[in-house]
TORNUGU-835816 format. One record per residue: x, y, z of N, C-alpha, C in turn; residue in three letters. Coordinates in steps of 0.001 Angstrom, whole numbers, plus 500000, padded with zeros to 6 digits. Layout:
N
XYZXYZXYZALA/...
This chain:
27
510257482837503914508833482696503578508037483762504353UNK/508217483802505664507475484779506474507911486193506116UNK/509219486394505962509717487737505635509149488200504298UNK/509026487274503349508473487649502039507022488091502198UNK/506281487391503040504870487731503248504767489109503901UNK/505635489377504873505616490680505536505941491777504534UNK/506901491511503660507285492512502661506125492789501718UNK/505452491732501272504325491904500345503219492697501037UNK/502955492388502303501914493130503033502307494595503138UNK/503596494864503366504075496248503472503872496956502132UNK/504184496277501040504013496882499716502538497164499458UNK/501670496239499854500224496426499655499755497634500460UNK/500222497759501685499824498892502526500288500195501889UNK/501519500221501372502030501435500735501224501748499487UNK/500866500721498720500089500940497493498714501488497826UNK/498030500891498797496689501364499175496779502786499702UNK/497857503100500429498037504461500958498179505440499800UNK/498953505071498794499142505945497634497813506141496916UNK/497024505074496788495723505181496116494814506129496889UNK/494824506048498213493986506937499021494421508380498814UNK/495733508631498719496219509995498500495754510491497140UNK/495778509634496129495325510034494794493838510368494835UNK/493055509553495546491614509816495647491380511154496337UNK/492162511452497371492008512734498067492299513881497110UNK/493286513715496242493620514774495284492453514994494329UNK/491796513919493912490677514063492974489478514715493663UNK/489308514449494949488195515058495684488525516524495873UNK/
């Protein structure tokens, strides 16, 4: 249960990081 939550948080962090990189490319 806890490990799944940590994994989901890690995926969310990676996704938000990718979105920020895409925004930087558009700027």
